C-alpha positions in Angstrom: -14.3 51.3 -1.9 -17.8 52.4 -1.0 -19.2 51.4 -4.3 -17.7 47.7 -3.7 -20.3 45.2 -4.2 -19.9 41.0 -4.8 -20.6 40.6 -8.6 -18.5 37.4 -9.6 -19.6 34.0 -8.2 -16.3 31.7 -8.6 -17.2 28.5 -6.8 -20.2 26.8 -5.3 -19.9 24.4 -2.3 -22.3 21.6 -2.0 -22.1 19.6 1.0 -22.4 15.8 0.7 -22.1 13.1 3.0 -19.9 10.9 0.6 -18.0 12.1 -1.9 -17.2 8.9 -3.7 -20.6 8.1 -3.9 -22.1 11.9 -5.2 -18.8 12.2 -7.7 -20.7 9.5 -10.1 -24.1 11.2 -9.9 -22.7 14.5 -10.8 -20.1 13.3 -13.5 -22.2 10.3 -15.4 -26.2 11.0 -14.2 -26.0 14.8 -14.9 -23.1 14.6 -17.3 -21.0 17.3 -15.7 -17.3 17.9 -16.5 -15.2 16.3 -13.5 -12.1 18.3 -13.0 -10.6 16.3 -10.2 -10.8 14.7 -6.6 -8.9 14.9 -3.5 -9.6 13.2 0.0 -12.8 14.7 1.1 -13.6 17.2 -1.7 -14.6 16.7 -5.7 -14.5 19.4 -8.3 -16.5 20.1 -11.5 -16.4 22.8 -14.0 -19.6 24.7 -14.9 -19.1 27.0 -17.4 -16.5 28.3 -15.8 -17.8 28.7 -12.5 -16.3 25.5 -10.4 -18.8 23.2 -8.4 -17.0 21.7 -5.1 -18.8 18.8 -3.3 -17.5 18.3 0.1 -18.1 17.4 3.6 -18.4 19.6 6.0 -15.5 20.3 8.2 -17.7 21.2 11.4 -21.2 21.4 12.3 -21.0 25.1 11.8 -21.2 24.5 8.1 -23.2 21.3 8.3 -26.5 22.9 6.8 -28.3 22.7 3.3 -27.8 25.9 1.9 -24.8 26.0 -0.2 -21.7 27.6 0.3 -21.2 30.6 -2.4 -17.5 31.6 -3.3 -17.2 35.4 -4.4 -14.0 36.2 -6.4 -12.9 39.9 -5.5 -10.0 41.3 -7.3 -8.4 42.8 -4.0 -9.3 40.2 -0.8 -8.1 42.8 2.0 -10.2 45.9 0.7 -13.3 43.7 0.4 -13.1 42.3 3.4 -12.5 46.0 5.4 -15.6 47.2 3.3 -17.9 44.3 4.4 -16.8 44.0 7.9 -17.9 47.8 8.0 -20.9 46.9 6.5 -21.3 44.9 9.7 -20.5 41.4 7.8 -19.2 39.2 10.4 -16.3 36.9 9.3 -15.2 33.5 11.2 -11.7 34.1 9.9 -9.9 37.0 8.5 -8.6 36.3 5.0 -5.8 33.8 5.1 -3.5 31.7 2.8 -5.3 28.5 1.7 -3.1 26.7 -0.8 -0.6 26.9 -3.6 -2.5 26.9 -6.9 0.6 26.0 -9.3 1.5 30.0 -11.0 -0.6 31.3 -8.3 -1.6 31.2 -4.1 -5.1 31.5 -3.1 -6.2 33.3 -0.3 -10.0 33.2 1.5 -12.3 34.8 4.0 -14.9 32.9 5.5 -18.2 34.6 6.5 -21.7 33.9 7.3 -24.1 36.9 6.6 -27.6 37.2 8.3 -30.6 39.0 6.7 -34.0 38.4 9.3 -34.1 34.8 9.5 -32.0 34.0 6.3 -28.6 32.8 6.9 -26.0 33.0 3.7 -22.9 31.3 3.9 -20.4 32.8 1.8 -16.4 32.8 1.6 -14.5 35.4 -0.2 -11.5 34.7 -2.3 -8.3 36.2 -4.6 -6.2 34.2 -6.5 -2.8 35.8 -8.1 -1.0 36.7 -4.9 2.5 35.1 -5.0 4.2 34.3 -1.8 7.8 33.1 -2.3 9.4 29.8 -0.9 6.2 27.9 -1.0 6.2 24.3 -1.9 4.8 23.7 -5.8 3.6 20.6 -7.5 6.6 20.7 -9.4 9.3 21.7 -6.6 7.6 18.4 -4.5 7.5 16.1 -7.4 11.6 17.3 -7.7 12.2 16.2 -4.1 10.1 13.0 -4.3 12.0 12.1 -7.3 15.3 12.7 -5.3 13.6 10.5 -2.2 12.9 7.5 -4.8 16.8 7.9 -6.3 18.1 7.9 -2.8 16.3 4.8 -2.0 16.6 2.7 -5.0 20.1 3.1 -5.3 20.6 2.5 -1.5 22.4 6.0 -1.2 22.0 7.6 2.7 23.9 10.4 1.6 21.7 11.6 -1.3 18.9 10.7 1.2 20.3 13.1 4.2 20.9 15.8 1.8 16.9 16.0 1.3 16.5 16.9 5.2 17.2 19.7 7.1 19.7 19.5 9.9 17.3 19.3 12.9 14.5 17.5 10.7 12.1 15.3 12.4 11.2 11.9 10.4 8.5 9.7 11.7 8.8 6.3 9.9 5.5 5.0 12.0 2.7 6.9 14.1 3.3 5.6 17.2 7.1 5.2 18.0 9.5 8.0 18.6 11.0 10.1 15.7 13.8 10.4 14.6 15.7 13.9 14.7 18.5 15.1 12.7 20.3 14.3 10.0 23.1 11.6 11.7 19.6 9.9 13.2 18.1 10.0 9.5 21.4 8.6 8.0 21.8 5.8 10.2 18.3 4.5 9.5 19.0 4.5 5.9 21.9 2.8 6.2 20.1 0.1 8.2 17.6 -0.1 5.9 17.9 0.9 1.9 21.7 0.5 2.1 22.4 -2.8 3.8 19.3 -5.2 4.0 17.2 -4.2 0.7 18.2 -4.9 -2.9 16.0 -4.6 -6.2 14.4 -1.6 -4.5 11.6 0.4 -7.0 9.7 3.1 -5.7 6.5 5.2 -7.4 4.3 8.0 -6.1 1.7 10.2 -6.5 1.1 13.5 -5.8 -2.4 14.0 -3.9 -2.1 17.8 -2.7 0.2 20.6 -2.1 -0.6 23.5 0.3 1.8 26.2 1.5 4.9 24.2 2.9 3.5 21.1 2.9 3.4 18.2 0.4 1.0 14.7 0.5 2.0 12.0 -1.5 0.7 8.1 -1.9 3.7 6.4 -2.5 4.5 2.3 -3.2 7.7 0.4 -3.1 9.1 -3.2 -3.5 12.4 -5.0 -2.9 13.9 -8.1 -1.9 14.5 -8.5 1.4 18.6 -9.4 2.7 19.8 -11.9 3.8 16.4 -13.6 3.2 15.5 -13.0 0.1 11.6 -12.0 0.8 9.7 -10.2 -1.2 8.3 -7.0 0.2 5.3 -4.7 -1.2 4.8 -1.5 0.7 1.6 1.1 0.1 1.5 4.2 1.8 1.0 7.8 2.5 3.7 10.2 3.3 3.5 14.1 4.3 6.6 16.7 3.5 6.8 19.9 5.8 9.5 21.9 4.0 11.4 24.9 5.3 12.2 28.2 3.0 15.5 26.2 1.2 13.5 23.3 -0.1 14.6 21.0 2.7 12.4 18.7 4.8 11.6 19.7 8.2 8.8 17.0 9.1 8.2 13.9 7.8 5.5 11.2 8.4 4.5 8.3 6.8 1.8 5.5 7.4 2.5 2.9 5.4 1.2 -1.5 4.9 3.8 -4.3 4.3 2.9 -7.4 2.0 5.9 -9.7 2.6 6.3 -13.4 0.8 8.8 -15.4 2.2 11.5 -17.2 0.0 10.6 -20.6 -0.8 12.8 -23.2 1.0 14.9 -25.3 -1.3 14.4 -29.0 -1.2 
């Protein structure tokens, strides 16, 4: 690739300190087309070029210069050619995220010329890796998870986990390990001590073998008849067969006691 040259900018990264405050300025004041927002990042469309507002992930990237994302057709060949020309990459091209119908690969570099630094990223869309979680497959798993909870069905719930799955209900307690431990947890919870269960979710992100979702649930606790509301975040890491191997959740509870009868 001796005639190789960077010619297509696909995305520009602008550092901000507060994504929630910066997004309305770009969206409402500047009138830019807002695509979506995830924790720590917000994306806009600039006539085919994506503008990303983001909080720097390390001191190395905390600088006033924007980061240019150059789209290439063959990231491995482009990386090899630029290295031969003296470009230093902080990391080789690697898989970053599943984009639904295609995967995203990136390589990060700092290019120095005299006293000027150019912060640049190579990226390529179009790779397809097998068995990566997608928005659709994660949604299907969450639907079955919700159905198992709402119907008080530990058997259905266990089928969503691998034989040696690790289940973290709260961060500071020892996790449950294996299907039998998970079954017992579900039997003592959804099957025996809850009724009128309702579960909803909103997928926040999928990346490689991992999905992240915001979830909410409500139920009547038995035998007290207290009304319970839960609001939390969960992450699910999948194996190649679509079974959960590591489950983590963080949640808050609001419980209202059943009024005492006179």
